[in-house]
Residue frames relative to the residue before (quaternion, step in Angstrom):
aa qw qx qy qz dx dy dz
M 1.0000 0.0000 0.0000 0.0000 0.00 0.00 0.00
P 0.4345 -0.6685 0.5046 0.3311 3.55 -1.01 0.66
I 0.3005 -0.7219 0.6005 0.1675 3.48 -1.26 0.82
V 0.0589 -0.8383 0.5420 0.0006 3.65 -0.62 0.98
E 0.3845 -0.7183 0.5319 0.2310 3.58 -1.23 0.40
S 0.0813 0.8128 -0.5740 0.0570 3.57 -0.82 0.89
E 0.8534 -0.0864 0.0208 0.5137 3.57 -0.57 1.20
G 0.7554 -0.4316 0.1967 0.4522 3.44 0.98 0.97
N 0.6467 0.4651 -0.3145 0.5163 3.51 1.42 -0.04
V 0.3604 -0.6777 0.5780 0.2770 3.60 -1.25 0.27
L 0.1923 -0.7679 0.6003 0.1142 3.66 -0.78 0.93
F 0.1393 0.7792 -0.6018 0.1063 3.56 -0.93 0.91
V 0.4791 -0.6402 0.5455 0.2511 3.45 -1.43 0.61
S 0.4871 -0.6494 0.4972 0.3064 3.58 -1.14 0.82
R 0.7097 -0.4973 0.3221 0.3811 3.51 -1.33 0.47
N 0.7174 0.4236 -0.2537 0.4914 3.53 1.03 -0.80
R 0.4707 -0.7149 0.4070 0.3189 3.70 1.35 0.31
A 0.5623 0.6477 -0.3593 0.3676 3.67 1.15 0.46
M 0.7882 0.2408 -0.0770 0.5611 3.65 1.21 -0.47
I 0.2848 -0.7217 0.6091 0.1644 3.49 -1.11 0.90
Y 0.1543 -0.7845 0.5983 0.0529 3.60 -0.99 0.91
A 0.1503 -0.7154 0.6691 0.1338 3.53 -1.32 0.51
M 0.1017 -0.7973 0.5944 0.0265 3.52 -0.70 1.14
G 0.0946 0.7834 -0.6080 0.0870 3.62 -0.91 0.87
Y 0.5135 -0.6148 0.4859 0.3496 3.59 -1.22 0.30
D 0.2771 -0.7229 0.6243 0.1043 3.54 -1.15 1.04
D 0.2976 -0.7578 0.5468 0.1954 3.68 -0.44 1.08
V 0.6130 0.5461 -0.3651 0.4391 3.74 0.91 -0.57
K 0.7740 0.3289 -0.1643 0.5156 3.55 0.83 -1.04
Q 0.2690 -0.7899 0.5058 0.2188 3.55 1.33 -0.21
A 0.6487 0.4268 -0.3821 0.5010 3.53 0.73 1.18
Y 0.5254 -0.6191 0.4740 0.3406 3.44 -1.30 0.37
L 0.0847 -0.8037 0.5873 0.0451 3.62 -0.78 0.90
A 0.2011 -0.7717 0.5968 0.0888 3.53 -1.02 1.01
D 0.0840 -0.8364 0.5416 -0.0032 3.56 -0.46 1.22
P 0.4013 -0.6774 0.5304 0.3143 3.77 -0.72 0.85
I 0.1619 -0.7978 0.5763 0.0711 3.46 -0.90 1.09
S 0.6629 0.4583 -0.2913 0.5154 3.63 1.27 -0.16
L 0.2901 0.8022 -0.5016 0.1438 3.74 1.08 0.23
L 0.7280 0.4146 -0.2403 0.4903 3.57 0.89 -0.76
A 0.7197 0.4228 -0.2521 0.4896 3.55 1.20 -0.13
S 0.1991 0.8418 -0.4829 0.1362 3.56 1.30 0.43
H 0.6560 0.5292 -0.3279 0.4267 3.67 0.97 -0.79
I 0.7665 0.2875 -0.2299 0.5262 3.67 1.09 -0.24
V 0.6323 0.5124 -0.3419 0.4699 3.66 1.22 0.09
S 0.5776 0.6133 -0.4151 0.3433 3.73 0.93 -0.47
G 0.7911 0.2965 -0.2748 0.4590 3.51 -1.34 0.53
V 0.1828 0.8135 -0.5346 0.1383 3.66 0.87 0.87
V 0.0812 -0.7959 0.5952 0.0758 3.64 -0.78 0.88
D 0.8047 0.0506 -0.0154 0.5913 3.69 1.12 -0.44
C 0.0481 0.8019 -0.5954 -0.0093 3.44 -1.16 0.44
A 0.0102 -0.7716 0.6360 -0.0040 3.68 -1.16 0.38
L 0.3326 -0.7134 0.5912 0.1756 3.52 -1.29 0.83
Q 0.1537 -0.7183 0.6752 0.0681 3.62 -1.10 1.01
K 0.3170 -0.7861 0.5036 0.1674 3.58 -0.52 1.15
A 0.5867 -0.5540 0.4536 0.3782 3.55 -1.16 0.60
E 0.3107 -0.7674 0.5273 0.1911 3.63 -0.92 0.78
E 0.7827 0.2111 -0.1092 0.5752 3.60 1.25 -0.56
A 0.6554 -0.5183 0.3765 0.4002 3.59 -1.14 0.34
S 0.7266 0.4323 -0.2405 0.4768 3.55 1.07 -0.58
D 0.6096 0.5662 -0.3133 0.4579 3.47 1.42 0.24
A 0.3388 -0.7521 0.5229 0.2150 3.68 -1.10 0.24
N 0.5306 -0.5636 0.4912 0.3993 3.59 -1.11 0.45
R 0.2764 -0.7282 0.6217 0.0825 3.51 -1.39 0.73
Y 0.0761 -0.7929 0.6038 0.0304 3.67 -0.60 1.11
W 0.1989 -0.8228 0.5285 0.0648 3.44 -0.32 1.39
I 0.0808 -0.8135 0.5759 -0.0032 3.60 -0.72 1.06
V 0.1572 -0.7649 0.6186 0.0867 3.62 -0.82 0.99
R 0.2153 -0.8149 0.5290 0.0987 3.57 -0.74 1.08
D 0.6163 -0.5959 0.3441 0.3831 3.68 -1.05 0.42
D 0.6208 0.5037 -0.3590 0.4817 3.58 1.24 0.09
G 0.6306 -0.6210 0.2941 0.3609 3.55 1.25 0.27
T 0.5964 0.5590 -0.3412 0.4641 3.43 1.42 0.06
I 0.3515 -0.7053 0.5852 0.1911 3.62 -1.31 0.52
T 0.1137 -0.7177 0.6853 0.0476 3.45 -1.28 0.93
I 0.1674 -0.8042 0.5656 0.0728 3.49 -0.97 0.86
G 0.2663 -0.7562 0.5799 0.1448 3.59 -0.85 0.93
I 0.1030 -0.7734 0.6194 0.0869 3.54 -0.72 0.84
M 0.0139 0.8813 -0.4591 0.1110 3.57 -0.31 1.41
I 0.0375 0.6750 -0.7369 -0.0021 3.50 -1.27 0.72
I 0.1725 -0.8552 0.4788 0.0987 3.52 0.45 1.30
N 0.6721 0.5147 -0.3399 0.4097 3.65 0.91 -0.71
Q 0.7307 0.3422 -0.2511 0.5347 3.53 1.25 -0.14
D 0.4664 -0.7289 0.3679 0.3404 3.47 1.34 0.54
V 0.4339 0.6387 -0.4949 0.3986 3.56 0.87 1.05
V 0.1355 0.7541 -0.6076 0.2092 3.55 -0.45 1.54
A 0.1263 0.7878 -0.5958 0.0921 3.62 -0.71 0.96
F 0.1093 -0.7858 0.6066 0.0510 3.58 -0.69 1.06
V 0.0179 -0.7790 0.6230 -0.0686 3.53 -1.01 1.16
R 0.5504 -0.5610 0.5136 0.3443 3.50 -1.32 0.46
W 0.2139 -0.7406 0.6276 0.1093 3.56 -1.28 0.72
E 0.3109 -0.7801 0.5184 0.1614 3.53 -0.53 1.12
T 0.0101 -0.7739 0.6329 -0.0200 3.59 -1.04 1.06
D 0.5959 -0.5873 0.4026 0.3714 3.46 -1.35 0.22
G 0.8189 0.0395 -0.0328 0.5716 3.63 1.17 -0.24
D 0.7399 -0.3744 0.2831 0.4819 3.63 -1.13 -0.39
V 0.1778 -0.7688 0.6025 0.1201 3.52 -1.09 0.59
W 0.2544 -0.8008 0.5336 0.0963 3.54 -0.85 1.09
S 0.8093 0.0285 0.0278 0.5861 3.58 1.02 -0.72
L 0.1114 -0.7757 0.6194 0.0461 3.60 -1.29 0.44
C 0.0392 0.7652 -0.6426 -0.0005 3.59 -1.10 0.60
V 0.2700 -0.6637 0.6737 0.1808 3.50 -1.56 0.30
D 0.3102 -0.7749 0.5299 0.1501 3.61 -0.60 1.20
G 0.7197 -0.4653 0.3018 0.4177 3.56 -1.37 0.06
S 0.6512 0.4573 -0.3543 0.4912 3.64 1.22 -0.19
N 0.5340 -0.6610 0.3733 0.3722 3.57 1.19 0.34
A 0.4455 0.6475 -0.4751 0.3956 3.70 1.08 0.63
A 0.3059 -0.7369 0.5784 0.1698 3.63 -0.98 0.85
F 0.0688 -0.7633 0.6424 -0.0041 3.49 -1.17 0.92
A 0.1200 -0.7839 0.6061 0.0607 3.51 -1.06 0.77
A 0.1807 -0.7895 0.5733 0.1240 3.60 -1.11 0.63
């Protein structure tokens, strides 16, 4: 799975492909901490096969973390991590999705 940076945190998928973590440095504990950010959305995040981060384009926008699941569905994470705002929702498509990417112009494409 691709590992991406968002707002000073590193986002990665767990080894069993069922949880999304955000890892950042904690100045108080002087250590890197990895916190599960998809804990309450495990029913729509499990079975991750691909993912990509689409950065916010405006100050009033949020980053979007696109997740492709092994059943062909897409889950999208809307995130402002530094304000503890994380919401995962299903994304409706006309068919099964196998892969997804965000290009250099910040546009998301699915195959």
